[in-house]
Each structure stands twice: as C-alpha cells, then as structure tokens.
All heavy atoms as an XYZ file, in Angstrom:
624
protein
N      18.119    -27.145     18.878
C      18.090    -28.041     17.744
C      18.663    -27.339     16.529
O      18.261    -26.222     16.189
C      16.654    -28.476     17.517
C      16.495    -29.573     16.541
S      14.751    -30.147     16.606
C      14.953    -31.572     15.688
N      19.599    -27.963     15.833
C      20.249    -27.368     14.679
C      19.413    -27.572     13.423
O      18.800    -28.622     13.238
C      21.620    -27.978     14.455
C      22.573    -27.590     15.559
O      22.402    -26.533     16.188
N      23.566    -28.409     15.805
N      19.411    -26.574     12.497
C      18.683    -26.770     11.248
C      19.393    -27.833     10.404
O      20.579    -28.092     10.543
C      18.743    -25.399     10.561
C      19.797    -24.626     11.274
C      20.029    -25.271     12.600
N      18.632    -28.446      9.531
C      19.209    -29.438      8.613
C      20.241    -28.774      7.721
O      20.144    -27.579      7.443
C      18.108    -30.059      7.771
C      17.096    -30.844      8.587
C      16.001    -31.421      7.716
O      16.237    -31.595      6.515
O      14.920    -31.691      8.256
N      21.243    -29.516      7.222
C      22.301    -28.921      6.427
C      21.798    -28.198      5.184
O      22.336    -27.187      4.774
C      23.172    -30.120      6.030
C      22.841    -31.169      7.019
C      21.452    -30.909      7.500
N      20.704    -28.672      4.570
C      20.193    -28.056      3.351
C      19.265    -26.877      3.633
O      18.865    -26.173      2.724
C      19.444    -29.093      2.494
C      20.378    -30.155      1.960
O      21.590    -29.984      1.978
N      19.821    -31.259      1.540
N      18.887    -26.691      4.878
C      17.942    -25.649      5.238
C      18.703    -24.343      5.516
O      19.637    -24.313      6.279
C      17.149    -26.050      6.461
C      16.066    -25.101      6.836
C      15.263    -25.592      8.022
O      15.596    -26.614      8.629
N      14.251    -24.878      8.401
N      18.271    -23.258      4.875
C      18.899    -21.966      5.042
C      18.078    -21.161      6.033
O      16.839    -21.065      5.896
C      18.986    -21.214      3.713
C      19.855    -21.992      2.734
C      19.515    -19.800      3.912
C      19.866    -21.418      1.344
N      18.707    -20.612      7.020
C      17.987    -19.766      7.969
C      18.281    -18.322      7.631
O      19.412    -17.960      7.251
C      18.424    -20.059      9.425
O      19.831    -19.881      9.522
C      18.070    -21.471      9.835
N      17.271    -17.475      7.749
C      17.412    -16.058      7.428
C      17.347    -15.265      8.730
O      16.490    -15.499      9.559
C      16.276    -15.607      6.476
C      16.381    -16.384      5.175
C      16.358    -14.126      6.218
C      15.243    -16.146      4.234
N      18.261    -14.343      8.853
C      18.262    -13.501     10.036
C      16.968    -12.694     10.082
O      16.464    -12.266      9.041
C      19.463    -12.529      9.936
O      19.353    -11.537     10.915
N      16.403    -12.504     11.254
C      15.166    -11.754     11.346
C      15.305    -10.295     10.936
O      14.319     -9.604     10.757
C      14.766    -11.890     12.824
C      15.965    -12.322     13.520
C      16.856    -12.995     12.523
N      16.532     -9.823     10.786
C      16.772     -8.450     10.365
C      16.546     -8.257      8.865
O      16.479     -7.143      8.386
C      18.186     -8.024     10.704
C      18.433     -8.037     12.213
O      17.482     -7.819     12.961
O      19.591     -8.306     12.603
N      16.436     -9.346      8.135
C      16.233     -9.300      6.687
C      15.033    -10.152      6.286
O      14.745    -11.134      6.914
C      17.481     -9.817      5.953
C      18.668     -8.913      6.154
C      19.553     -9.149      7.185
C      18.893     -7.821      5.352
C      20.655     -8.324      7.395
C      19.976     -6.990      5.535
C      20.849     -7.245      6.579
O      21.910     -6.413      6.772
N      14.352     -9.710      5.238
C      13.184    -10.447      4.775
C      13.355    -10.817      3.291
O      14.071    -10.169      2.560
C      11.920     -9.588      4.904
C      11.586     -9.245      6.328
C      10.363     -8.370      6.448
O      10.235     -7.407      5.676
O       9.531     -8.681      7.294
N      12.664    -11.881      2.897
C      12.679    -12.285      1.505
C      11.661    -11.448      0.735
O      10.845    -10.731      1.299
C      12.296    -13.774      1.370
O      10.929    -13.939      1.790
C      13.221    -14.684      2.166
N      11.692    -11.570     -0.588
C      10.750    -10.856     -1.431
C       9.313    -11.259     -1.099
O       8.418    -10.428     -1.019
C      11.046    -11.130     -2.908
C      10.253    -10.294     -3.842
C      10.479    -10.662     -5.308
C      11.890    -10.489     -5.718
N      12.118    -10.786     -7.154
N       9.101    -12.522     -0.876
C       7.759    -13.013     -0.543
C       7.273    -12.458      0.791
O       6.122    -12.049      0.916
C       7.725    -14.542     -0.540
C       6.379    -15.181     -0.243
C       5.341    -14.748     -1.271
C       6.506    -16.693     -0.234
N       8.146    -12.414      1.762
C       7.779    -11.864      3.078
C       7.383    -10.386      2.974
O       6.393     -9.966      3.558
C       8.910    -12.040      4.074
C       9.150    -13.489      4.479
C      10.430    -13.651      5.266
O      11.449    -13.002      5.001
N      10.377    -14.511      6.287
N       8.155     -9.640      2.218
C       7.852     -8.211      2.035
C       6.557     -8.043      1.266
O       5.714     -7.218      1.637
C       9.014     -7.487      1.334
C       8.653     -6.037      1.005
C      10.261     -7.507      2.197
N       6.355     -8.833      0.246
C       5.115     -8.747     -0.547
C       3.896     -9.054      0.331
O       2.870     -8.350      0.247
C       5.179     -9.722     -1.730
N       4.010    -10.052      1.159
C       2.886    -10.393      2.054
C       2.623     -9.277      3.059
O       1.486     -8.939      3.354
C       3.169    -11.686      2.793
C       2.995    -12.888      1.934
C       3.259    -14.157      2.710
N       3.035    -15.333      1.862
C       3.458    -16.524      2.153
N       4.140    -16.746      3.268
N       3.225    -17.527      1.339
N       3.705     -8.700      3.560
C       3.549     -7.635      4.561
C       2.924     -6.378      3.948
O       2.121     -5.685      4.577
C       4.906     -7.277      5.144
C       4.831     -6.585      6.467
C       6.035     -6.882      7.330
N       7.253     -6.351      6.814
C       7.838     -5.249      7.296
N       7.275     -4.568      8.253
N       8.977     -4.831      6.802
N       3.252     -6.086      2.686
C       2.689     -4.925      1.998
C       1.368     -5.260      1.297
O       0.727     -4.391      0.761
C       3.668     -4.393      0.960
C       4.695     -3.371      1.436
C       5.608     -3.929      2.504
C       5.475     -2.814      0.272
N       1.011     -6.558      1.331
C      -0.225     -7.020      0.700
C      -0.220     -6.711     -0.811
O      -1.206     -6.181     -1.352
C      -1.454     -6.445      1.382
C      -2.697     -7.222      1.042
O      -2.618     -8.419      0.747
N      -3.834     -6.576      1.073
N       0.913     -6.985     -1.464
C       1.057     -6.807     -2.908
C       1.675     -8.062     -3.494
O       2.112     -8.965     -2.782
C       1.937     -5.577     -3.249
C       1.299     -4.284     -2.714
C       3.345     -5.727     -2.668
N       1.778     -8.106     -4.808
C       2.376     -9.258     -5.483
C       3.902     -9.135     -5.490
O       4.463     -8.058     -5.284
C       1.850     -9.340     -6.927
O       2.362     -8.261     -7.671
N       4.556    -10.242     -5.790
C       6.005    -10.226     -5.946
C       6.399     -9.352     -7.122
O       7.457     -8.740     -7.106
C       6.562    -11.642     -6.084
C       6.551    -12.376     -4.749
C       7.165    -13.715     -4.833
N       6.198    -14.609     -5.507
C       6.432    -15.850     -5.822
N       7.583    -16.405     -5.538
N       5.513    -16.569     -6.402
N       5.549     -9.299     -8.139
C       5.803     -8.447     -9.301
C       5.846     -6.976     -8.895
O       6.691     -6.210     -9.384
C       4.717     -8.699    -10.362
C       4.827     -7.828    -11.586
C       6.108     -8.129    -12.339
N       6.290     -7.221    -13.413
C       6.215     -7.555    -14.696
N       5.977     -8.791    -15.034
N       6.406     -6.657    -15.624
N       4.971     -6.578     -8.002
C       4.991     -5.187     -7.498
C       6.283     -4.923     -6.753
O       6.865     -3.843     -6.905
C       3.772     -4.947     -6.578
O       2.582     -5.129     -7.341
C       3.801     -3.531     -6.002
N       6.748     -5.885     -5.982
C       8.042     -5.716     -5.297
C       9.146     -5.562     -6.329
O      10.045     -4.709     -6.182
C       8.329     -6.892     -4.341
C       7.235     -7.022     -3.261
C       9.715     -6.781     -3.721
C       7.099     -5.781     -2.371
N       9.119     -6.365     -7.402
C      10.104     -6.222     -8.488
C      10.072     -4.817     -9.062
O      11.130     -4.226     -9.308
C       9.846     -7.242     -9.603
C      10.196     -8.667     -9.205
O      11.067     -8.836     -8.312
O       9.622     -9.593     -9.768
N       8.874     -4.289     -9.275
C       8.743     -2.944     -9.837
C       9.303     -1.891     -8.869
O       9.994     -0.962     -9.296
C       7.283     -2.618    -10.148
C       6.768     -3.411    -11.318
O       7.533     -3.899    -12.156
N       5.452     -3.586    -11.391
N       9.011     -2.031     -7.587
C       9.544     -1.086     -6.590
C      11.065     -1.167     -6.532
O      11.745     -0.158     -6.349
C       8.933     -1.374     -5.209
C       7.453     -1.055     -5.053
C       6.933     -1.593     -3.731
C       7.213      0.438     -5.166
N      11.612     -2.380     -6.682
C      13.074     -2.545     -6.722
C      13.648     -1.866     -7.956
O      14.642     -1.148     -7.873
C      13.429     -4.024     -6.734
C      13.194     -4.727     -5.440
S      13.348     -6.533     -5.552
C      15.002     -6.681     -6.249
N      13.025     -2.079     -9.102
C      13.504     -1.517    -10.362
C      13.493      0.014    -10.302
O      14.384      0.682    -10.828
C      12.652     -2.004    -11.522
C      13.237     -1.720    -12.875
C      12.450     -2.324    -14.027
N      12.178     -3.758    -13.862
C      10.981     -4.277    -13.534
N       9.933     -3.502    -13.349
N      10.824     -5.588    -13.407
N      12.484      0.568     -9.644
C      12.354      2.018     -9.500
C      13.230      2.564     -8.374
O      13.249      3.773     -8.130
C      10.890      2.386     -9.230
C       9.960      2.039    -10.354
C       8.487      2.090     -9.902
O       8.160      2.435     -8.755
N       7.599      1.772    -10.811
N      13.910      1.675     -7.678
C      14.777      2.018     -6.525
C      13.969      2.714     -5.421
O      14.504      3.567     -4.711
C      15.936      2.923     -6.958
C      16.820      2.323     -8.009
C      17.724      1.316     -7.378
N      18.685      0.841     -8.360
C      19.286     -0.313     -8.251
N      19.034     -1.102     -7.254
N      20.150     -0.716     -9.167
N      12.718      2.346     -5.266
C      11.877      2.932     -4.216
C      11.935      2.106     -2.958
O      11.597      2.604     -1.897
C      10.452      3.048     -4.733
C      10.316      4.072     -5.840
C       8.937      4.145     -6.398
N       7.974      4.495     -5.358
C       6.664      4.379     -5.515
N       6.183      3.946     -6.658
N       5.853      4.703     -4.553
N      12.302      0.855     -3.063
C      12.352     -0.057     -1.910
C      13.794     -0.522     -1.722
O      14.406     -1.028     -2.660
C      11.435     -1.248     -2.177
C      11.069     -2.138     -1.017
C      10.320     -1.339      0.058
C      10.175     -3.263     -1.494
N      14.378     -0.322     -0.553
C      15.763     -0.715     -0.308
C      15.938     -2.229     -0.311
O      15.106     -2.957      0.252
C      16.079     -0.123      1.048
C      14.795      0.054      1.725
C      13.762      0.257      0.648
N      16.993     -2.714     -0.953
C      17.258     -4.148     -0.998
C      18.736     -4.415     -1.112
O      19.519     -3.525     -1.461
C      16.507     -4.818     -2.145
C      16.939     -4.355     -3.494
C      17.896     -5.044     -4.208
C      16.372     -3.233     -4.081
C      18.302     -4.632     -5.482
C      16.755     -2.816     -5.343
C      17.731     -3.510     -6.035
N      19.109     -5.651     -0.803
C      20.495     -6.116     -0.955
C      20.463     -7.310     -1.869
O      19.725     -8.275     -1.638
C      21.089     -6.512      0.404
C      21.125     -5.319      1.352
C      22.472     -7.124      0.243
C      21.473     -5.656      2.765
N      21.256     -7.269     -2.913
C      21.301     -8.369     -3.878
C      22.490     -9.261     -3.522
O      23.638     -8.862     -3.617
C      21.454     -7.808     -5.284
C      21.076     -8.746     -6.349
C      20.888     -8.012     -7.660
C      20.186     -8.945     -8.609
N      19.827     -8.307     -9.831
N      22.200    -10.483     -3.078
C      23.244    -11.398     -2.669
C      23.827    -12.140     -3.863
O      25.037    -12.372     -3.927
C      22.701    -12.410     -1.642
C      22.164    -11.768     -0.370
C      21.538    -12.818      0.533
C      23.258    -11.043      0.367
N      22.970    -12.566     -4.771
C      23.387    -13.181     -6.040
C      22.449    -12.640     -7.110
O      21.586    -11.800     -6.825
C      23.264    -14.730     -5.993
O      21.892    -15.099     -5.940
C      23.996    -15.333     -4.817
N      22.564    -13.143     -8.321
C      21.707    -12.647     -9.393
C      20.230    -12.983     -9.138
O      19.334    -12.333     -9.681
C      22.137    -13.217    -10.743
O      22.053    -14.626    -10.715
N      19.952    -13.987     -8.286
C      18.581    -14.382     -8.029
C      18.134    -14.245     -6.589
O      16.957    -14.342     -6.279
C      18.371    -15.836     -8.461
C      18.502    -16.012     -9.946
C      18.186    -17.445    -10.345
C      18.328    -17.589    -11.843
N      17.901    -18.908    -12.305
N      19.059    -13.986     -5.689
C      18.721    -13.919     -4.255
C      18.799    -12.470     -3.776
O      19.846    -11.831     -3.898
C      19.653    -14.807     -3.416
C      19.515    -16.274     -3.838
C      19.345    -14.647     -1.938
C      20.466    -17.192     -3.144
N      17.673    -11.973     -3.264
C      17.586    -10.604     -2.792
C      17.026    -10.615     -1.358
O      16.175    -11.448     -1.037
C      16.604     -9.790     -3.652
C      16.867     -8.301     -3.494
C      16.640    -10.179     -5.086
N      17.515     -9.712     -0.540
C      17.002     -9.592      0.807
C      16.707     -8.114      1.077
O      17.353     -7.227      0.521
C      18.013    -10.094      1.858
C      18.259    -11.592      1.771
C      17.010    -12.366      2.123
N      17.211    -13.799      2.051
C      16.831    -14.554      1.004
N      16.255    -14.027     -0.024
N      17.041    -15.846      1.009
N      15.768     -7.877      1.959
C      15.322     -6.538      2.290
C      15.571     -6.258      3.754
O      15.048     -7.010      4.607
C      13.824     -6.399      1.981
C      13.499     -6.655      0.538
C      13.308     -7.946      0.055
C      13.410     -5.610     -0.362
C      13.017     -8.191     -1.269
C      13.120     -5.838     -1.693
C      12.932     -7.128     -2.140
N      16.326     -5.219      4.104
C      16.539     -4.892      5.507
C      15.214     -4.485      6.136
O      14.543     -3.563      5.667
C      17.501     -3.698      5.467
C      18.065     -3.699      4.090
C      17.059     -4.346      3.205
N      14.810     -5.171      7.182
C      13.497     -4.991      7.784
C      13.311     -3.527      8.279
O      12.251     -2.938      8.066
C      13.303     -5.956      8.935
C      11.915     -5.938      9.503
C      11.730     -7.083     10.466
C      10.383     -7.217     11.101
N       9.388     -6.275     10.889
N      14.317     -2.956      8.897
C      14.180     -1.591      9.414
C      13.990     -0.576      8.299
O      13.217      0.367      8.449
C      15.389     -1.200     10.269
O      16.578     -1.376      9.503
C      15.483     -2.038     11.533
N      14.653     -0.809      7.164
C      14.516      0.120      6.030
C      13.167     -0.034      5.342
O      12.600      0.952      4.870
C      15.667     -0.069      5.049
C      17.003      0.369      5.653
C      18.153      0.244      4.665
O      17.947      0.515      3.453
O      19.248     -0.120      5.114
N      12.662     -1.255      5.297
C      11.307     -1.470      4.741
C      10.290     -0.822      5.681
O       9.329     -0.171      5.199
C      11.017     -2.969      4.543
C       9.573     -3.197      4.170
C      11.953     -3.540      3.488
N      10.487     -0.944      6.982
C       9.602     -0.277      7.938
C       9.615      1.235      7.732
O       8.573      1.892      7.768
C      10.000     -0.606      9.373
C       9.716     -2.045      9.747
O       8.914     -2.702      9.051
O      10.324     -2.515     10.740
N      10.786      1.796      7.507
C      10.899      3.240      7.263
C      10.195      3.635      5.975
O       9.526      4.668      5.922
C      12.383      3.653      7.217
N      10.312      2.813      4.949
C       9.595      3.054      3.686
C       8.095      3.086      3.924
O       7.389      3.980      3.440
C       9.956      1.977      2.646
C       9.093      2.031      1.413
C       9.376      2.936      0.401
C       7.998      1.195      1.270
C       8.574      3.000     -0.743
C       7.190      1.259      0.148
C       7.489      2.162     -0.855
O       6.687      2.233     -1.971
N       7.589      2.127      4.686
C       6.153      2.074      4.985
C       5.725      3.312      5.772
O       4.672      3.868      5.522
C       5.840      0.807      5.757
C       5.931     -0.502      5.003
C       5.736     -1.689      5.938
C       4.928     -0.546      3.883
N       6.528      3.737      6.718
C       6.209      4.901      7.517
C       6.137      6.172      6.668
O       5.291      7.050      6.891
C       7.234      5.089      8.647
N       7.005      6.264      5.656
C       7.026      7.429      4.783
C       5.866      7.439      3.793
O       5.412      8.497      3.405
C       8.343      7.508      4.028
C       9.546      7.936      4.811
C      10.716      8.244      3.915
N      11.012      7.200      2.934
C      11.839      6.182      3.136
N      12.440      6.041      4.284
N      12.053      5.295      2.183
N       5.475      6.264      3.321
C       4.530      6.203      2.188
C       3.119      5.773      2.538
O       2.223      5.866      1.700
C       5.098      5.276      1.116
C       6.296      5.837      0.461
N       7.571      5.586      0.943
C       6.466      6.662     -0.585
C       8.441      6.218      0.184
N       7.791      6.882     -0.728
N       2.877      5.304      3.733
C       1.534      4.858      4.116
C       1.179      5.414      5.478
O       2.026      5.544      6.334
C       1.449      3.339      4.130
C       1.650      2.701      2.787
C       2.903      2.267      2.404
C       0.589      2.590      1.915
C       3.095      1.687      1.145
C       0.771      2.005      0.671
C       2.021      1.585      0.300
N      -0.086      5.710      5.631
C      -0.568      6.105      6.963
C      -1.862      5.365      7.221
O      -2.559      4.959      6.292
C      -0.751      7.615      7.070
C      -1.801      8.169      6.162
C      -1.839      9.697      6.253
N      -2.723     10.214      5.244
C      -4.035     10.388      5.380
N      -4.590     10.075      6.541
N      -4.777     10.836      4.412
N      -2.205      5.218      8.470
C      -3.446      4.531      8.828
C      -4.369      5.566      9.436
O      -3.987      6.261     10.373
C      -3.171      3.374      9.823
C      -2.264      2.360      9.156
C      -4.462      2.753     10.287
C      -1.882      1.199     10.023
N      -5.571      5.654      8.870
C      -6.519      6.648      9.401
C      -7.250      6.089     10.620
O      -7.033      4.943     11.011
C      -7.480      7.121      8.304
C      -8.381      6.006      7.787
O      -8.627      5.031      8.486
N      -8.865      6.141      6.574
N      -8.110      6.873     11.189
C      -8.763      6.506     12.444
C      -9.617      5.236     12.315
O      -9.820      4.552     13.295
C      -9.648      7.655     12.922
N     -10.079      4.916     11.158
C     -10.891      3.717     10.968
C     -10.054      2.463     10.758
O     -10.558      1.386     10.609
C     -11.828      3.899      9.766
C     -12.840      4.985     10.000
C     -13.799      5.062      8.859
N     -14.644      6.218      9.022
C     -15.072      6.974      8.058
N     -14.751      6.719      6.808
N     -15.839      7.999      8.290
N      -8.746      2.644     10.713
C      -7.874      1.487     10.543
C      -7.644      1.077      9.093
O      -7.040      0.060      8.838
N      -8.083      1.900      8.143
C      -7.866      1.582      6.739
C      -6.631      2.305      6.277
O      -6.388      3.464      6.648
C      -9.062      2.038      5.895
C     -10.344      1.304      6.278
C     -11.545      1.895      5.538
O     -11.448      2.893      4.870
N     -12.671      1.241      5.697
N      -5.828      1.641      5.462
C      -4.605      2.256      4.970
C      -4.956      3.218      3.845
O      -5.887      3.048      3.116
C      -3.654      1.197      4.419
C      -3.086      0.311      5.487
C      -2.117     -0.702      4.925
O      -1.747     -0.573      3.756
O      -1.727     -1.593      5.679
N      -4.146      4.261      3.750
C      -4.233      5.185      2.623
C      -2.848      5.651      2.279
O      -1.976      5.682      3.129
C      -5.145      6.364      2.964
O      -4.661      7.047      4.078
N      -2.614      5.971      1.030
C      -1.284      6.402      0.647
C      -1.201      7.874      0.365
O      -2.137      8.565      0.336
C      -0.769      5.675     -0.582
O      -1.648      4.947     -1.271
C-alpha cells in the first residue's frame, strides 16, 4: 500500500528530533541544546527540518551512558 501523497515517510536509518528526544527521555529543548553544542550528530535538511542518523545517535548513547546492574542509567 502506497503512502498518501501528502504523507512523508522517513527512512528508519534517520530519526526526527521528537523520536530522539523520546529515546533519550529528554525534551526537544534538550535536543536543541545538544545540537547547538555539537554534541549530538545531525543533518539539517532545511532551516526547520533536521534528522539524526540512528547509528550515530546510538554511538553517542554508548559513549555517554551506561546501564548498571540494576538497570538504572547513569552518565
């Protein structure tokens, strides 16, 4: 089944700002701050549309977060 003409499909290799924010359990504002600080890799498609390469976000998470034996995240 084809998507409707007005519906945009996103490749699973890239995530939106909202998807990344949900995955990191932070606000979109925090994602903006991480982008501004160049700590989180992103691709700017237009002045308002940004996408995040999933593999690079995964690598960022692996470098900056670890999960202890109890399953709680720590940085």
